[in-house]
C-alpha positions in Angstrom: 12.9 132.4 -46.6 16.3 132.9 -48.1 15.6 130.4 -50.8 12.4 132.3 -51.8 14.4 135.5 -51.9 17.1 133.9 -54.1 14.5 132.4 -56.5 12.7 135.7 -56.8 16.0 137.6 -57.4 17.0 135.1 -60.1 13.6 135.3 -61.7 13.8 139.1 -61.9 17.3 138.9 -63.4 16.2 136.3 -65.9 13.2 138.4 -66.9 15.4 141.4 -67.3 17.7 139.5 -69.5 14.9 138.1 -71.7 13.4 141.6 -72.0 16.8 143.0 -73.1 17.1 140.2 -75.7 13.6 140.8 -77.0 14.3 144.6 -77.3 17.4 143.8 -79.4 15.3 141.7 -81.8 12.7 144.4 -82.4 12.5 145.7 -86.0 12.8 149.4 -86.6 9.0 149.5 -87.3 8.3 147.8 -84.0 10.6 150.1 -82.1 8.8 153.1 -83.6 5.4 151.7 -82.6 6.7 150.9 -79.1 8.0 154.5 -78.7 4.6 155.8 -79.9 2.8 153.7 -77.3 5.1 154.9 -74.5 4.3 158.5 -75.5 0.6 157.7 -75.3 1.0 156.0 -71.9 3.0 158.8 -70.4 0.5 161.5 -71.3 -2.9 161.3 -69.5 -4.5 164.0 -71.7 -3.7 161.9 -74.9 -5.3 158.9 -73.3 -8.5 160.9 -72.5 -8.6 162.3 -76.1 -8.1 158.8 -77.6 -10.7 157.2 -75.4 -13.2 160.0 -76.3 -12.4 159.7 -80.0 -13.0 156.0 -79.9 -16.2 156.4 -78.0 -17.6 159.1 -80.4 -16.6 157.1 -83.5 -18.9 154.2 -82.5 -21.9 156.2 -81.3 -23.4 157.2 -84.6 -23.9 155.4 -87.8 -23.8 158.7 -89.7 -20.3 159.5 -91.1 -20.9 163.3 -91.0 -22.0 163.2 -87.4 -18.9 161.1 -86.4 -16.6 163.5 -88.3 -18.2 166.5 -86.6 -17.8 164.9 -83.2 -14.1 164.0 -83.8 -13.4 167.5 -85.1 -15.0 169.0 -82.0 -12.9 166.8 -79.7 -9.7 167.6 -81.5 -10.5 171.3 -81.5 -11.2 171.2 -77.8 -8.4 169.0 -76.6 -5.8 169.5 -79.4 -4.1 166.9 -81.5 -2.6 164.1 -79.4 1.1 164.4 -79.0 1.8 160.7 -79.3 0.8 160.8 -83.0 3.6 160.6 -85.4 4.5 163.7 -87.5 2.6 162.4 -90.5 -0.4 161.5 -88.3 -0.4 165.0 -86.9 -0.4 166.5 -90.5 -3.2 164.1 -91.5 -5.2 165.1 -88.4 -4.9 168.8 -89.2 -6.1 168.0 -92.7 -9.0 166.1 -91.2 -9.9 169.0 -88.9 -10.0 171.3 -92.0 -11.7 169.0 -94.5 -12.9 165.8 -92.8 -16.4 166.8 -92.0 -16.9 168.0 -95.6 -15.7 164.7 -97.1 -16.9 162.4 -94.3 -18.0 159.7 -96.8 -14.2 159.3 -97.5 -12.7 160.3 -94.2 -14.9 158.1 -91.9 -14.7 154.5 -93.0 -17.7 152.2 -92.5 
């Protein structure tokens, strides 16, 4: 039993060391993305909004319908907090104009 505990303890320490090394090797862009994903995972409301947005974006083939549904969701739930500053700005623009220019704002 002691051998199993020792092996487990060594495995945990080794995994921790590897993770620390991997974190050191991350590029600034990867660190930014990783931080964004941590914000998403720590906010249950953002997870719900994102899931609903994904669900609604695949329900209809009509771009204007998709834009309208996404605007409705964002208006009801708010802009997800895990979005970067520029993504929040673009989302606000989408809320204001996206449904009017859905041919551009909703890619096929």
